[in-house]
FIKOLZA-1660 file (N, C-alpha, C; in steps of 0.1 Angstrom, whole numbers, plus 5000, padded with zeros to 4 digits):
% residues 97
   i   px   py   pz ch aa at
   1 5008 4988 5000  A  M  N
   1 5000 5000 5000  A  M CA
   1 5009 5012 5000  A  M  C
   2 5006 5021 4992  A  D  N
   2 5014 5034 4991  A  D CA
   2 5005 5045 4986  A  D  C
   3 5001 5054 4995  A  A  N
   3 4992 5065 4991  A  A CA
   3 4999 5078 4995  A  A  C
   4 4996 5088 4987  A  R  N
   4 5002 5101 4990  A  R CA
   4 4992 5110 4998  A  R  C
   5 4996 5119 5006  A  D  N
   5 4988 5127 5014  A  D CA
   5 4994 5141 5013  A  D  C
   6 4985 5151 5009  A  A  N
   6 4990 5165 5008  A  A CA
   6 4987 5171 5021  A  A  C
   7 4997 5171 5030  A  S  N
   7 4996 5177 5043  A  S CA
   7 5005 5189 5044  A  S  C
   8 5003 5197 5054  A  P  N
   8 5012 5209 5056  A  P CA
   8 5026 5204 5059  A  P  C
   9 5028 5192 5064  A  R  N
   9 5041 5187 5067  A  R CA
   9 5049 5183 5055  A  R  C
  10 5044 5184 5043  A  G  N
  10 5050 5179 5031  A  G CA
  10 5044 5166 5027  A  G  C
  11 5051 5159 5018  A  K  N
  11 5045 5147 5012  A  K CA
  11 5046 5136 5023  A  K  C
  12 5035 5129 5025  A  C  N
  12 5035 5118 5034  A  C CA
  12 5030 5106 5026  A  C  C
  13 5033 5094 5032  A  R  N
  13 5028 5082 5026  A  R CA
  13 5023 5073 5037  A  R  C
  14 5014 5064 5033  A  L  N
  14 5009 5054 5042  A  L CA
  14 5017 5041 5041  A  L  C
  15 5019 5035 5052  A  A  N
  15 5026 5022 5052  A  A CA
  15 5018 5012 5060  A  A  C
  16 5018 5000 5055  A  E  N
  16 5011 4989 5062  A  E CA
  16 5020 4979 5067  A  E  C
  17 5018 4974 5079  A  I  N
  17 5025 4962 5083  A  I CA
  17 5015 4952 5088  A  I  C
  18 5018 4939 5086  A  V  N
  18 5009 4929 5090  A  V CA
  18 5016 4921 5101  A  V  C
  19 5011 4921 5113  A  Q  N
  19 5016 4913 5123  A  Q CA
  19 5006 4901 5126  A  Q  C
  20 5011 4891 5133  A  F  N
  20 5002 4880 5136  A  F CA
  20 5001 4878 5151  A  F  C
  21 4989 4876 5155  A  K  N
  21 4987 4872 5169  A  K CA
  21 4983 4857 5169  A  K  C
  22 4992 4850 5176  A  C  N
  22 4990 4835 5176  A  C CA
  22 4988 4830 5190  A  C  C
  23 4979 4820 5191  A  E  N
  23 4977 4813 5204  A  E CA
  23 4977 4798 5201  A  E  C
  24 4982 4790 5211  A  P  N
  24 4981 4776 5209  A  P CA
  24 4967 4770 5211  A  P  C
  25 4964 4760 5204  A  G  N
  25 4952 4753 5206  A  G CA
  25 4952 4746 5219  A  G  C
  26 4940 4743 5225  A  E  N
  26 4939 4737 5238  A  E CA
  26 4935 4722 5236  A  E  C
  27 4944 4714 5233  A  Q  N
  27 4942 4699 5232  A  Q CA
  27 4951 4693 5242  A  Q  C
  28 4947 4683 5249  A  L  N
  28 4955 4676 5259  A  L CA
  28 4963 4665 5252  A  L  C
  29 4975 4662 5256  A  N  N
  29 4983 4650 5252  A  N CA
  29 4987 4650 5237  A  N  C
  30 4986 4662 5231  A  V  N
  30 4991 4663 5217  A  V CA
  30 4998 4676 5216  A  V  C
  31 5008 4677 5206  A  P  N
  31 5015 4689 5204  A  P CA
  31 5005 4700 5200  A  P  C
  32 5007 4712 5205  A  P  N
  32 4997 4723 5203  A  P CA
  32 4997 4727 5188  A  P  C
  33 4985 4729 5183  A  Q  N
  33 4983 4735 5170  A  Q CA
  33 4981 4750 5172  A  Q  C
  34 4989 4758 5165  A  W  N
  34 4988 4772 5167  A  W CA
  34 4978 4778 5158  A  W  C
  35 4970 4788 5163  A  H  N
  35 4960 4795 5155  A  H CA
  35 4964 4809 5155  A  H  C
  36 4966 4814 5142  A  C  N
  36 4971 4828 5141  A  C CA
  36 4961 4837 5133  A  C  C
  37 4960 4849 5137  A  L  N
  37 4951 4858 5130  A  L CA
  37 4960 4871 5126  A  L  C
  38 4958 4876 5114  A  P  N
  38 4965 4888 5111  A  P CA
  38 4960 4901 5118  A  P  C
  39 4969 4909 5121  A  V  N
  39 4966 4922 5127  A  V CA
  39 4973 4933 5118  A  V  C
  40 4965 4940 5111  A  I  N
  40 4970 4950 5102  A  I CA
  40 4971 4964 5109  A  I  C
  41 4983 4970 5107  A  R  N
  41 4986 4983 5113  A  R CA
  41 4989 4992 5102  A  R  C
  42 4984 5005 5102  A  I  N
  42 4986 5015 5092  A  I CA
  42 4994 5027 5099  A  I  C
  43 5004 5031 5092  A  F  N
  43 5012 5043 5097  A  F CA
  43 5013 5054 5086  A  F  C
  44 5013 5066 5091  A  R  N
  44 5016 5078 5082  A  R CA
  44 5031 5081 5084  A  R  C
  45 5038 5082 5073  A  I  N
  45 5052 5085 5074  A  I CA
  45 5054 5098 5066  A  I  C
  46 5059 5108 5073  A  C  N
  46 5061 5121 5066  A  C CA
  46 5076 5124 5067  A  C  C
  47 5081 5131 5057  A  Q  N
  47 5095 5135 5057  A  Q CA
  47 5099 5143 5069  A  Q  C
  48 5110 5140 5076  A  N  N
  48 5115 5147 5087  A  N CA
  48 5106 5147 5099  A  N  C
  49 5097 5137 5100  A  R  N
  49 5088 5136 5111  A  R CA
  49 5087 5121 5116  A  R  C
  50 5084 5118 5129  A  P  N
  50 5083 5105 5133  A  P CA
  50 5070 5098 5126  A  P  C
  51 5071 5085 5125  A  A  N
  51 5059 5078 5119  A  A CA
  51 5048 5078 5130  A  A  C
  52 5036 5079 5126  A  V  N
  52 5025 5079 5135  A  V CA
  52 5015 5068 5131  A  V  C
  53 5011 5060 5141  A  E  N
  53 5001 5049 5137  A  E CA
  53 4987 5055 5136  A  E  C
  54 4981 5052 5125  A  L  N
  54 4967 5057 5122  A  L CA
  54 4956 5046 5123  A  L  C
  55 4960 5034 5126  A  T  N
  55 4951 5022 5125  A  T CA
  55 4937 5025 5131  A  T  C
  56 4936 5031 5142  A  R  N
  56 4923 5032 5148  A  R CA
  56 4915 5044 5142  A  R  C
  57 4921 5052 5134  A  F  N
  57 4915 5064 5128  A  F CA
  57 4910 5061 5113  A  F  C
  58 4915 5051 5107  A  I  N
  58 4912 5049 5093  A  I CA
  58 4900 5040 5090  A  I  C
  59 4895 5042 5078  A  D  N
  59 4884 5033 5073  A  D CA
  59 4890 5024 5062  A  D  C
  60 4889 5011 5064  A  M  N
  60 4895 5002 5054  A  M CA
  60 4884 4993 5048  A  M  C
  61 4884 4992 5035  A  N  N
  61 4875 4983 5028  A  N CA
  61 4882 4969 5028  A  N  C
  62 4876 4960 5036  A  V  N
  62 4883 4947 5037  A  V CA
  62 4883 4939 5024  A  V  C
  63 4874 4942 5015  A  E  N
  63 4873 4934 5002  A  E CA
  63 4883 4939 4992  A  E  C
  64 4886 4952 4992  A  T  N
  64 4895 4958 4982  A  T CA
  64 4908 4962 4988  A  T  C
  65 4909 4964 5001  A  G  N
  65 4921 4968 5008  A  G CA
  65 4923 4983 5007  A  G  C
  66 4913 4991 5001  A  A  N
  66 4914 5005 5000  A  A CA
  66 4913 5012 5014  A  A  C
  67 4922 5021 5016  A  V  N
  67 4922 5028 5029  A  V CA
  67 4918 5043 5027  A  V  C
  68 4909 5047 5036  A  H  N
  68 4905 5061 5036  A  H CA
  68 4909 5067 5049  A  H  C
  69 4917 5078 5049  A  V  N
  69 4921 5085 5061  A  V CA
  69 4912 5097 5062  A  V  C
  70 4904 5098 5073  A  P  N
  70 4895 5110 5074  A  P CA
  70 4904 5122 5076  A  P  C
  71 4899 5134 5070  A  P  N
  71 4907 5146 5071  A  P CA
  71 4910 5151 5085  A  P  C
  72 4900 5148 5094  A  Q  N
  72 4902 5153 5108  A  Q CA
  72 4912 5145 5116  A  Q  C
  73 4917 5134 5110  A  S  N
  73 4926 5125 5117  A  S CA
  73 4939 5133 5121  A  S  C
  74 4943 5142 5114  A  S  N
  74 4955 5150 5117  A  S CA
  74 4953 5158 5130  A  S  C
  75 4941 5161 5133  A  Q  N
  75 4939 5169 5145  A  Q CA
  75 4938 5161 5158  A  Q  C
  76 4936 5148 5156  A  V  N
  76 4934 5140 5168  A  V CA
  76 4946 5130 5171  A  V  C
  77 4956 5132 5162  A  L  N
  77 4968 5123 5164  A  L CA
  77 4976 5127 5176  A  L  C
  78 4983 5118 5183  A  P  N
  78 4991 5121 5194  A  P CA
  78 5004 5128 5189  A  P  C
  79 5010 5136 5198  A  K  N
  79 5023 5142 5195  A  K CA
  79 5033 5131 5195  A  K  C
  80 5043 5132 5187  A  A  N
  80 5053 5122 5186  A  A CA
  80 5067 5128 5186  A  A  C
  81 5077 5120 5189  A  K  N
  81 5091 5124 5190  A  K CA
  81 5099 5114 5182  A  K  C
  82 5110 5119 5176  A  P  N
  82 5119 5109 5170  A  P CA
  82 5126 5101 5181  A  P  C
  83 5130 5089 5178  A  W  N
  83 5136 5080 5188  A  W CA
  83 5148 5087 5194  A  W  C
  84 5156 5095 5186  A  R  N
  84 5168 5101 5191  A  R CA
  84 5165 5111 5202  A  R  C
  85 5152 5116 5203  A  D  N
  85 5148 5125 5214  A  D CA
  85 5142 5119 5226  A  D  C
  86 5141 5105 5226  A  I  N
  86 5136 5098 5238  A  I CA
  86 5146 5096 5248  A  I  C
  87 5143 5100 5260  A  V  N
  87 5153 5099 5271  A  V CA
  87 5148 5088 5281  A  V  C
  88 5156 5078 5284  A  R  N
  88 5152 5068 5293  A  R CA
  88 5159 5070 5306  A  R  C
  89 5151 5072 5316  A  Y  N
  89 5157 5074 5330  A  Y CA
  89 5157 5060 5337  A  Y  C
  90 5169 5057 5342  A  E  N
  90 5170 5044 5349  A  E CA
  90 5169 5046 5364  A  E  C
  91 5162 5037 5371  A  D  N
  91 5161 5037 5385  A  D CA
  91 5174 5033 5392  A  D  C
  92 5179 5042 5399  A  K  N
  92 5192 5040 5406  A  K CA
  92 5191 5028 5415  A  K  C
  93 5180 5026 5422  A  A  N
  93 5178 5014 5431  A  A CA
  93 5179 5001 5424  A  A  C
  94 5176 5001 5411  A  A  N
  94 5176 4988 5403  A  A CA
  94 5191 4984 5402  A  A  C
  95 5200 4993 5402  A  H  N
  95 5214 4989 5400  A  H CA
  95 5221 4985 5413  A  H  C
  96 5214 4987 5424  A  D  N
  96 5220 4984 5437  A  D CA
  96 5220 4969 5441  A  D  C
  97 5213 4962 5433  A  F  N
  97 5212 4947 5436  A  F CA
  97 5223 4939 5430  A  F  C
% end
């Protein structure tokens, strides 16, 4: 999937990843048979901006795979930071053990 979005941030594209959620079957005394279901996730990727997941905001036609991003989705998206700007604070007490 590759769609263009004319946003004030410049050219953006939509990217799709498919992950699978798997659970073992519940049968006794036999090796488990795994049952997996696809989980589709949609992201907006804009130049010089962090990727933002849009999955819960989009409308997807499951028959055709067409994705519609409502125009108001840009107003309800969470603020994001590039990974390089994330600071991880470590608990000093955890290092005392």
